[in-house]
ROLUMDO-821566 format. One record per residue (C-alpha): residue in three letters; y, x, z; residue number from 1. Coordinates in Angstrom, 3 decimals, decimal comma. Each point is the difference from the previous one (the first is absolute). Example, Ala and Ser with C-alpha at 12.3 -4.5 7.8 and 13.67 -1.06 7.14 Angstrom:
<pt 'ALA' <-4,500 12,300 7,800> 1>
<pt 'SER' <3,440 1,370 -0,660> 2>
END
This chain:
<pt 'UNK' <-109,943 -23,637 -10,198> 1>
<pt 'UNK' <-1,551 0,054 -3,457> 2>
<pt 'UNK' <-3,346 -1,702 -0,524> 3>
<pt 'UNK' <-2,960 2,408 -0,103> 4>
<pt 'UNK' <-1,464 1,052 -3,337> 5>
<pt 'UNK' <-3,285 -1,888 -0,406> 6>
<pt 'UNK' <-2,944 2,227 -0,888> 7>
<pt 'UNK' <-3,479 -0,682 -1,378> 8>
<pt 'UNK' <-2,664 2,712 0,409> 9>
<pt 'UNK' <-2,974 0,002 -2,380> 10>
<pt 'UNK' <-2,755 2,532 0,648> 11>
<pt 'UNK' <-3,783 -0,371 0,178> 12>
<pt 'UNK' <-0,155 2,410 2,954> 13>
<pt 'UNK' <0,547 -1,977 3,208> 14>
<pt 'UNK' <1,058 3,094 1,941> 15>
<pt 'UNK' <2,677 0,811 -2,574> 16>
<pt 'UNK' <1,268 -3,588 0,012> 17>
<pt 'UNK' <0,266 -0,184 3,761> 18>
<pt 'UNK' <1,467 3,492 0,288> 19>
<pt 'UNK' <2,731 -0,803 -2,506> 20>
<pt 'UNK' <0,681 -3,327 1,691> 21>
<pt 'UNK' <0,507 1,681 3,376> 22>
<pt 'UNK' <2,293 2,660 -1,475> 23>
<pt 'UNK' <2,115 -2,457 -1,981> 24>
<pt 'UNK' <0,215 -2,736 2,650> 25>
<pt 'UNK' <1,356 2,488 2,548> 26>
<pt 'UNK' <3,219 0,069 -2,038> 27>
<pt 'UNK' <2,139 -3,113 0,432> 28>
<pt 'UNK' <1,242 0,349 -3,586> 29>
<pt 'UNK' <-3,424 -1,144 -1,224> 30>
<pt 'UNK' <-2,539 -2,747 0,573> 31>
<pt 'UNK' <-3,585 0,160 -1,282> 32>
<pt 'UNK' <-0,691 -3,578 -1,065> 33>
<pt 'UNK' <-3,486 0,524 -1,455> 34>
<pt 'UNK' <-2,845 2,515 -0,194> 35>
<pt 'UNK' <-2,580 -0,523 -2,750> 36>
<pt 'UNK' <-2,962 1,976 -1,321> 37>
<pt 'UNK' <0,257 -0,382 -3,784> 38>
<pt 'UNK' <2,469 -0,498 -2,822> 39>
<pt 'UNK' <-0,926 -3,628 -0,595> 40>
<pt 'UNK' <0,910 -0,937 3,559> 41>
<pt 'UNK' <3,224 1,977 -0,340> 42>
<pt 'UNK' <1,026 -1,965 -3,087> 43>
<pt 'UNK' <-0,926 -3,336 1,575> 44>
<pt 'UNK' <2,034 0,819 3,112> 45>
<pt 'UNK' <3,044 1,099 -1,988> 46>
<pt 'UNK' <-0,161 -3,159 -2,121> 47>
<pt 'UNK' <0,515 -2,030 3,178> 48>
<pt 'UNK' <3,303 1,808 0,551> 49>
<pt 'UNK' <1,366 1,710 3,070> 50>
<pt 'UNK' <-0,907 3,564 -1,053> 51>
<pt 'UNK' <2,742 2,496 -0,832> 52>
<pt 'UNK' <-2,062 3,164 -0,592> 53>
<pt 'UNK' <-3,742 0,212 -0,688> 54>
<pt 'UNK' <-1,688 3,288 0,960> 55>
<pt 'UNK' <-3,028 0,305 -2,280> 56>
<pt 'UNK' <-2,895 2,434 0,066> 57>
<pt 'UNK' <-1,213 0,999 -3,492> 58>
<pt 'UNK' <-3,752 -0,422 0,363> 59>
<pt 'UNK' <-0,992 -3,332 1,532> 60>
<pt 'UNK' <-2,877 -2,422 -0,716> 61>
<pt 'UNK' <0,377 -3,171 -2,096> 62>
<pt 'UNK' <3,440 1,042 -1,265> 63>
<pt 'UNK' <1,547 3,476 0,106> 64>
<pt 'UNK' <3,470 0,760 1,257> 65>
<pt 'UNK' <1,097 0,835 -3,543> 66>
<pt 'UNK' <-1,103 -3,416 -1,278> 67>
<pt 'UNK' <1,569 -1,701 2,995> 68>
<pt 'UNK' <3,284 1,851 -0,545> 69>
<pt 'UNK' <0,329 -1,492 -3,483> 70>
<pt 'UNK' <-0,619 -3,574 1,140> 71>
<pt 'UNK' <2,247 0,345 3,042> 72>
<pt 'UNK' <2,778 1,476 -2,137> 73>
<pt 'UNK' <-0,378 -2,627 -2,736> 74>
<pt 'UNK' <-0,519 -3,090 2,133> 75>
<pt 'UNK' <1,774 0,504 3,334> 76>
<pt 'UNK' <3,180 1,326 1,581> 77>
<pt 'UNK' <-1,911 2,592 2,048> 78>
<pt 'UNK' <0,369 3,671 -0,914> 79>
<pt 'UNK' <-3,286 1,913 -0,352> 80>
<pt 'UNK' <-0,176 3,505 1,465> 81>
<pt 'UNK' <-3,141 2,046 -0,586> 82>
<pt 'UNK' <-1,289 1,864 3,070> 83>
<pt 'UNK' <-3,056 2,121 -0,674> 84>
<pt 'UNK' <-1,844 3,285 0,321> 85>
<pt 'UNK' <-0,098 0,436 -3,788> 86>
<pt 'UNK' <2,718 2,009 -1,758> 87>
<pt 'UNK' <-1,555 -0,022 -3,477> 88>
<pt 'UNK' <2,597 -0,310 -2,764> 89>
<pt 'UNK' <-1,908 -2,830 -1,726> 90>
<pt 'UNK' <0,056 -2,064 3,208> 91>
<pt 'UNK' <3,701 0,673 0,433> 92>
<pt 'UNK' <0,959 -0,999 -3,530> 93>
<pt 'UNK' <-2,167 -3,116 0,026> 94>
<pt 'UNK' <1,539 -1,040 3,305> 95>
<pt 'UNK' <3,491 0,284 -1,483> 96>
<pt 'UNK' <-1,005 -1,833 -3,179> 97>
<pt 'UNK' <-1,371 -2,767 2,212> 98>
<pt 'UNK' <3,311 -0,467 1,778> 99>
<pt 'UNK' <-0,460 2,081 3,153> 100>
<pt 'UNK' <3,333 1,030 1,510> 101>
<pt 'UNK' <-1,361 3,249 1,312> 102>
<pt 'UNK' <-3,000 2,144 0,795> 103>
<pt 'UNK' <-0,595 1,531 3,431> 104>
<pt 'UNK' <-2,872 2,086 1,320> 105>
<pt 'UNK' <-1,709 -1,096 3,225> 106>
<pt 'UNK' <0,813 3,284 1,711> 107>
<pt 'UNK' <3,718 -0,810 -0,240> 108>
<pt 'UNK' <1,613 0,380 3,471> 109>
<pt 'UNK' <0,585 -3,416 1,684> 110>
<pt 'UNK' <3,805 0,267 0,078> 111>
<pt 'UNK' <0,126 0,961 -3,680> 112>
<pt 'UNK' <-2,358 -2,857 -0,853> 113>
<pt 'UNK' <2,204 -2,527 1,777> 114>
<pt 'UNK' <3,123 1,369 -1,646> 115>
<pt 'UNK' <-1,790 -0,315 -3,349> 116>
<pt 'UNK' <-0,868 -3,631 0,656> 117>
<pt 'UNK' <3,648 -0,733 0,781> 118>
<pt 'UNK' <1,104 1,833 -3,148> 119>
<pt 'UNK' <-2,351 -2,061 -2,172> 120>
<pt 'UNK' <1,175 -3,192 1,693> 121>
<pt 'UNK' <3,593 0,929 -0,854> 122>
<pt 'UNK' <-0,812 0,590 -3,661> 123>
<pt 'UNK' <-0,747 3,713 -0,015> 124>
<pt 'UNK' <-2,937 1,963 -1,359> 125>
<pt 'UNK' <-2,374 1,988 2,162> 126>
<pt 'UNK' <-1,665 3,087 -1,443> 127>
<pt 'UNK' <-1,048 2,926 2,194> 128>
<pt 'UNK' <0,709 3,481 -1,343> 129>
<pt 'UNK' <-3,743 0,579 -0,520> 130>
<pt 'UNK' <-0,290 -3,209 -2,005> 131>
<pt 'UNK' <3,079 0,813 -2,085> 132>
<pt 'UNK' <-1,377 3,450 -0,738> 133>
<pt 'UNK' <-3,199 -1,576 -1,316> 134>
<pt 'UNK' <2,037 -2,077 -2,442> 135>
<pt 'UNK' <2,245 2,883 -1,017> 136>
<pt 'UNK' <-3,044 2,171 -0,704> 137>
<pt 'UNK' <-0,922 -2,492 -2,693> 138>
<pt 'UNK' <3,103 1,041 -1,927> 139>
<pt 'UNK' <-1,920 2,966 -1,359> 140>
<pt 'UNK' <-1,883 -2,409 -2,247> 141>
<pt 'UNK' <3,177 -1,618 -1,307> 142>
<pt 'UNK' <2,677 1,005 -2,455> 143>
<pt 'UNK' <2,608 0,823 2,631> 144>
<pt 'UNK' <2,981 -1,732 1,513> 145>
<pt 'UNK' <0,983 -3,593 -0,700> 146>
<pt 'UNK' <1,619 -0,773 -3,362> 147>
<pt 'UNK' <3,616 -0,674 0,915> 148>
<pt 'UNK' <0,727 -1,881 -3,209> 149>
<pt 'UNK' <0,802 -3,636 0,664> 150>
<pt 'UNK' <1,019 0,529 3,631> 151>
<pt 'UNK' <3,525 0,452 1,304> 152>
<pt 'UNK' <0,805 2,934 2,272> 153>
<pt 'UNK' <0,335 -2,400 2,923> 154>
<pt 'UNK' <-3,395 -1,582 -0,719> 155>
<pt 'UNK' <-1,634 3,435 -0,073> 156>
<pt 'UNK' <1,741 0,874 3,256> 157>
<pt 'UNK' <-1,291 -3,169 1,641> 158>
<pt 'UNK' <-3,525 0,589 -1,327> 159>
<pt 'UNK' <0,049 3,447 1,594> 160>
<pt 'UNK' <1,114 -1,401 3,354> 161>
<pt 'UNK' <-2,649 -2,737 -0,130> 162>
<pt 'UNK' <-2,596 2,700 -0,647> 163>
<pt 'UNK' <1,255 1,767 3,131> 164>
<pt 'UNK' <-0,905 -3,122 2,002> 165>
<pt 'UNK' <3,501 -1,310 0,645> 166>
<pt 'UNK' <0,624 -3,708 0,570> 167>
<pt 'UNK' <2,636 -1,953 -1,941> 168>
<pt 'UNK' <2,342 0,179 2,978> 169>
<pt 'UNK' <-0,417 3,776 0,312> 170>
<pt 'UNK' <0,595 0,458 -3,738> 171>
<pt 'UNK' <3,153 -2,098 0,221> 172>
<pt 'UNK' <1,334 2,132 2,858> 173>
<pt 'UNK' <-0,955 3,241 -1,758> 174>
<pt 'UNK' <1,734 -0,982 -3,249> 175>
<pt 'UNK' <2,912 -1,876 1,628> 176>
<pt 'UNK' <-0,744 -3,220 -1,873> 177>
<pt 'UNK' <-0,892 -3,532 1,090> 178>
<pt 'UNK' <-3,638 -0,830 0,742> 179>
<pt 'UNK' <0,257 -2,861 -2,500> 180>
<pt 'UNK' <0,999 2,523 -2,663> 181>
<pt 'UNK' <-3,105 2,059 0,805> 182>
<pt 'UNK' <-2,139 -3,113 -0,449> 183>
<pt 'UNK' <1,634 -0,651 -3,374> 184>
<pt 'UNK' <-0,797 3,529 -1,150> 185>
<pt 'UNK' <-3,603 -0,377 1,181> 186>
<pt 'UNK' <-0,331 -3,264 -1,947> 187>
<pt 'UNK' <1,277 1,811 -3,095> 188>
<pt 'UNK' <-2,518 2,824 0,495> 189>
<pt 'UNK' <-2,845 -2,484 0,432> 190>
<pt 'UNK' <1,002 -1,789 -3,189> 191>
<pt 'UNK' <0,165 3,252 -1,978> 192>
<pt 'UNK' <-3,323 1,336 1,261> 193>
<pt 'UNK' <-1,999 -3,218 0,207> 194>
<pt 'UNK' <-0,915 0,811 3,603> 195>
<pt 'UNK' <-0,397 -2,672 2,670> 196>
<pt 'UNK' <1,580 1,453 3,141> 197>
<pt 'UNK' <1,963 2,930 1,399> 198>
<pt 'UNK' <-3,055 1,767 1,412> 199>
<pt 'UNK' <-1,344 0,403 -3,516> 200>
<pt 'UNK' <3,339 1,506 -1,003> 201>
<pt 'UNK' <-0,651 2,876 2,421> 202>
<pt 'UNK' <-3,369 0,836 -1,541> 203>
<pt 'UNK' <1,329 -0,517 -3,535> 204>
<pt 'UNK' <2,779 2,472 0,709> 205>
<pt 'UNK' <-2,198 2,565 1,759> 206>
<pt 'UNK' <-2,608 -0,082 -2,757> 207>
<pt 'UNK' <2,489 0,592 -2,775> 208>
<pt 'UNK' <0,230 -3,539 -1,360> 209>
<pt 'UNK' <-3,585 -1,130 0,545> 210>
<pt 'UNK' <-1,694 -2,119 2,665> 211>
<pt 'UNK' <-3,621 0,799 -0,772> 212>
END
């Protein structure tokens, strides 16, 4: 049997923390290893190791979830996943810039939430349709679709699939290529765009070649 995915929950509402813990711990695929009430505690816990995915509320005292996401992404192996009631486009984009691997709303059904955690753990991106629509609506302020100059057809194809939330393994199966080849293409895209990680590629692609 595979080891459970180790989860940290950071939320300043004790009822939310305990509710999420009960829901997640009922599934043997997961283990909640820590519940904290602010971003600073989340970062400190992740720095100690033993956390695979960090569920972070946006608005918390001392340090917000957005600030914590950046430090967790930069300094630890844990993957930050924003879980919040806010679906404002500015929050979404800042979360992605700060290294969050996804953005879920708190009213997400439990089974979908757990599937999303597993997807993030396996290298995928989590964006609900409502969240994606918020980002896509921002295209009206931009010049249009991404400038294809400088990218190969395969790179553009992979960027599109990343933006659809597919993991490296899923992309490899969809395109009938090796997962290592997908990783090589992603490295090339990151080098060409100056982006830091694959989640940013999704937003870059959806917003027509811009991240902000």
